[in-house]
N, C-alpha and C positions, 0 to 999 in steps of 0.2 A: 528485575535484577540483572545486572550486567556481568557476563561471564568472560574473563580474559581467555583468549586463544592464541597460542604461540606456535608458529610453524617453523620447523627446523629446515634451514636452507643451507646449501653448501657455501663455502668461502666465509664461514663464521658470521653470516648475515642472518639476523632474526627479524621476523615481522610480528608486530603486535596488532591484533584486531580485537574488536569487541562485539559480542553477539548479544543483542538486547532482547529480553523477553517481555519488555514493558511497551505500552503504546506511546511512550514519550519519544522525543526527537533528539537523541544524543548526538553530539558532534564527534566525528572521527577525524583524526589528523594523521596523515601519512607523511613522514618526513623524508625528504631527499637530501643529498649532500648540499643543495643550494637553497632550498626553501621548503616551507611547510604550507599546506593548504587544507582548509576544513571542508568536509563533505557532510551536509545535513541529510540524515536518513529518515525516511518515513515509510513504514510497511515494507522495508527491504529495498526501496527504490530511492535513488538520489533525486532531490528536487531543487530547483533554483529558488533561493530565498526571496528574490524580487518579484516573482510571478504572483499575481493576485487571482483569486477564484472568481473570474468575471461572470460565470454562469450563475453563481449564487446571487450576485447583485441583480442580474437581469430577472431572475425568478422573483426576487423580492419586489422589484419595481412593478412587474406585471400583476402581481397579486393585489396591489393597492388600487388598481384601476379596473373599471368595468369595461373591458374590451370585448370585441366581437369574438366569436368562435374562431374566425380566421386568424385574428391576432394572437389568440391563445395557441393555435396550432403553430403559428410562426414563432412564438416564443419557445414552444417545445422544440421546434427545429433548431433554433439557436442554442438552446441548452444542450441538445443532443450533440450538435456540432462542436460546442465548446468542450463537452465531456470527452468526445472522441479525440479531440486535439490534446487535451490534458493527458489522456492515457497514452497517446503516441509519444508525447514528450517524455513521460515517465519511463516508457520502455527504452527510449533513446538514452535517458539519463542512466538507467540501470546498466545498459550495455556499455556506456562510456566508462562507468565506474569499474565494471568488470574488466574492460580492456586495460585500465590503469593498473589494477591489481595484478593482472596477468603479466604486464610488462615489468612491474616491480619485482614479481616473484621469479620470472624467467630470465631476467637480465641482471644478475648480481655483480657483473664485472665492474660496473660503474660505482658499486658500493663496497668494493674490497676494503677491508680494514675497519669497517663500521661494526661495532659489537652489538649495537641496538639501534633500532629506528625509533624507539620511544624516548623522547627527550624529557626528562623529569625537571621540575622546577629547580632542583639543586644543581643540575648541569647547565641551566640556562645562562649562568654567568660566563660560561666558556663561549657561547655562541651569540649572545645578545650584543648588538652594537651599541646598546645604551648603557653598558657597564660603565659606571662613573668612578673610575679610579683616577688619581692625579696623573696628568699627562706631561707635567714639567717637574723638574727637581725643586724649583722654588715653591710650587704648590704643595708637593709632598712634604717638604721640610716645614712649611707653615702649619700644615695639618698635624704634624707630629709633636708640636709644642704642647706640653701638658699645662695649659693655662686655665684661668678663671672661666667658669661656665658662661658668664655674661659676655666675655670677649669672644668665646667660641660661637655664641649665638650671633653676634655681630659679624664675625668672619663668615659664617655659613650664609647669612643673608646677602652679604656682598658677593660671595663667590657664585651664587646663583645668577648674578648679573652676567658673569663671564659666559655662561651657557646661553643666556638670552641674546647676547651680542653676536653669537654665531648664527642666529637665525637670518637667512638671506632676505634681501629686499626690505619689507616693512618690519621694523623692529617693535617689539612690545614695550614701548616706553612707559606706558601706564604701570605695567608690572614692575619695571625697574624702579620707577618712582616709589612704588609701595615698598620695595625692598630697602631702599635707602631711608625712607621715613621710619621703617621698623627698626633699622640699625640706629638711627638717631634717637628714637624713643628709648631703646635699651641703654644707650650711652648716657643719656641725661637722667633717666630714672635710677640707674644703677651706678652712678658715678662713685658713690662711697664704697660700694662693693668692689668696683674695679680698682680703685686706688689703694684700698686697704689690703688687697692681695699682693701688693708690691712691698718688698722689704723696706724698712724705714730709711736705710741709707741710700736707697735708689728712688725714693718717692718723689723727690724734687724733679728728677729727670722724667719720671712717669707722669707727673702733672703737666709738664711741658708737652709731652707726646699726646696726652689726652686732649689738651687745648688745640693742638695742631689737628688731631683727628676730627674734632667737632667743628671748629671754626677756622681752621687754617686754610692757606691757599690751595693745598691739595687735599683738603678734608671733605667731610660729608656734605656740608652746605654747598661747597663749590661743585661737588659731583651732582648734587640735586639740580643746580642751575644748568649744568651741561645736559642733563637729561631733559629738562624743560625746553632747552634749545634744540633738542633732537639732533645733536651732533655726535655721531658714533665715535669719531676719532677722539674728541674731547672726553667723551664718556670712558673710553678705553684708557686714556692717560690718567684721568682722575681716579678711576677704579684701581689702577695699579699703585698709585700714590697712597690711596686710603688703605689698601691691603698691606702695603709695606709698613705703614705706621701701626696697623693692627699687629703685625708680626713683631715689631720692636716692643710694643707694650706687652705682648704675651711673653717674650723672652725675659722681660723684667719680672714677670710674675712666676717664672720657673727657674729659680736659682739652683736647683739640683734635681736629683731623681725623685720621682713621685712614688717609688716602690723600693722595697728592700731586696737586695740580691740574695740568692740562696747561699747558705753558709759555706758550701764547698767551693764557691767562686770568689770568696772575699779576698783571697790572696792573689787574684789576677789584677793586672792593670785595668783601670776603668775610667771612662770619660763621663763625667756627671753633667754634661750639657753639650754645648756646641764647640766645635773646633774648626779651624780652616788650615788646610795644607796647600802649599803652592809647589807645583812641579815645574822644573825647567827641563825641556826635552830638546835634544839635539839629534841631528841626522847621523846615522851610523855610517853612511857613505860620503859624508862631507857636503851633500847638496843642501839646498835651502827650502824653507817652507814658503808657501805662497804669501804674498804681501797682504796685510790688512788693508782696509779701505784707504785709498789714496796714500799708500805707504810703499816702502821698499821691501824686497824679499828679505826674509828673516833667517838668520843662522840658527836661532833657537825659537822654541814656542813655549808659551806659558799656559799651564792649566791650573785652575783653582778648584779645589774640592772642599765642600762643607761636610764635616763629619757630624753625625747625629748620635750623641750619647744618650739622648732621651729614650730612643727605641732600641739601640744596640750598644749598651755601655761597655760590655766586655770586648766586642769586636772592634769598636772604634777606639777603645783604650789601648788595646794591643797594637793596633795600627799606628796610633799617635806615638807610642813609645818607640816603635821601630823607626819612625821618621826622626825622632829626637836623637836616636842612637846612630843615625846616618846609614841605616841598613839599606836604603834604596838608592843611595848615591852611586852612580855608575852601573846600575842594573839595566840589562837589556830588555827590550819589549818585543813581544811576538804578536802577530796579527792572526787571529783565527776567525772562524765564521761568526760574525756579529760581536766580536770582542777583541779588546787589546789586553793581553795578558803579560804580567811581569814574569821575569825569569825566576824559577824557584830556587836557584842557588845563591844564597846570601852569605855564605861563609859561616862565621860563628854566630851571626845575628839571626838566630832561628825563631825567636818569638815564642809565644805560648800556644799550646794546642787548645784553642778556645772552642767550646762546644758550639754546634750550630745554634744560632740565636736569631729568632724571628718573632716580632711582635705582631699579633693579628689585630686587625681593625676592631675597635670596640672593646678590646681587652685592656686590663690594667697593667700587665707586665708581659715581658717576652716569654716565649716558650723555648725550651732548650732540648737539643738532641732530637728534634722532631720537625718534619716538614709540614706544610699546610696542605690541606685538601681543597684545592681551588674548585674542584667539581662539586663540593658540598657547600660552596659559598664562602669559604675562608679566604680572605684577602689580607695581605700584609699592610702595615702602616707605611712602610717604605717599599713600594713595589719595584720589581726588577724591570717592569714594562715601561721604562722611561729612558729616553736617550741620554746617555751619560751617567747612568747609575753605576755606583762603585760597590763591588762586593768581593768577598773572599772566596777563593776556590775551595773545593772540598779537600779534606785530608786524604793522603794516599792510603791511610790505614783504615779509616771508617768514614762513611758519609754522615755519621752523627757528629763529626767534628769538622771545623774549617781548617784549611791549611794554616800553619803557624805564620806564614809570611806572604804567600802568593796571592795577589789580588788581581782583579780584572775590571776593566771599564766596559760596560755593556753598550753596544751600539744597536739599540732597539730599532727594529724595522717592522712596522705594522703589516707589511706585505708578507712577512715570514712568521706571522703570529696567528692565533686562533681568530675565529670570526668575531669574537667579543673584544678583540684588540689586546688580548693578554698573551704574553710570551708563554710558550709551552713549558718553560722552566720556572714559571712564576711560583713563588712559595717554596723553592728548593734550595736557595742560597741565602747566606747572611748578607743582606744589603745594609751598608752603614753610612752611606753618603751619596752625594750627587755632584757632578761637574757643573759648576755655575759660571765659570769663566773659561773661554777657549773651546767651547763645544764645536765651533766651526773648524777647528784644527784637527779634531779627532779623525776624520776620514783621511787626512793626509799622513797620519802616522803609519810607518811601515815596519815590517819585521827587521830587526837589527838596529832600530833607533834606540837611543840610550837616555835614561834619566840622569841628567847631569847633576841635579840636586833636588832634594825634597825637604821643605822646611815647614815647621808648625808655626804659622803666622799668628794664630789666635787659639785660645783654649788651654794653654799650658797651666793656667791657674785652676782649671777644672779636671786636670788629669791626676788621678790618684794612683800612685805606684806602689807595688808591694815592698815590704821592708825585709831586710836581711836579718841575720841572727843578731847583729849589733843594733838593730832598731833603726837603721838608716834605709832610705829609699834606694832601691836598686836602679 
């Protein structure tokens, strides 16, 4: 039976050890700020897992042969020598473990701020470098589409290839080929299910996209040939083309929200799908932006943001309405640590006090007025930990609400995030879109630069506005 033992140490540092009363060999892990290493214990002493009991082998061999007494004495000498060596190494191991524990207990300076040395599985998402959250706005937006399950299976199979392509040197082309063949099988076997999920008025367009996905120039068959040629550049281009077609098909399958809004929020503006906003930014001091490739210096810069109403319908809807009303035209920008923030003074265009709205991964609908517990494994569908993420600031009155109008563009930097690559503010803000055009311009924006204009380029047909007393949309 294992008994936990907690030692109280100054500087809010706690150590967790385990005292075993069984003859088994449990593993003990002592975590430092940089790494964790296991120590296998046996009878209170640390042993190296690779060392083999050589004296046992020698004893067994000598027992099977009729050797002379001198040989037997020699074998006993060898066994004694080996046993003495084992005991010496064990004592050294025990002393080494004791020194490590003494150093960890007596030097809490390096561990200041750590509340516990025991990393639970729930907290692993913060520290594991293998945390698989979307790292680009395009990927996050694609995963957020509430599409047919067969299309999602195809998408997941293809997205796995993106991770395989990151493997240096020799690529696992055999695994990639298996992923594409799996996607092809689903596409051909479930063709009827895929096309029937598209509204009748959009089915013709859907059929054309389906044919392009399976047999088109940038489709799965072409991607399969690139993998067989073992050309990583062609595989990357073909994969991006196939995933783009998958996203277009999924958008046809998602004509509106897949869930009902709570009754108390039915009078708020809401976006029931995707929208695209284009910002034109100009310098506040009259200078220019750096030129694009082989171009001239620019007096203005263009940013394009895709709004996602599937995951944040109220937040995206309120933002889209403010854009239509011209609320952001002429608004100044401020640059803070890792963020570009809009000025909070918009005159009479104050917008709505939308509750904090975050949709967790794997959930059917968003949560309202509550943040996510990332330490317990809760991750949002639209993560903040993506360069160019667009979110609303918190309300001045309560963190259960977003600001009626003040938004920010997050300049995610993995060097300033947790070891798992997650922002320390992950799950705390309402993210409602991503910058998809002009990301390279974001580092050039300075405090005092101005939004010359903001226009809703796409999605106005999916924007539902509240009605006034006369039954007209406001």
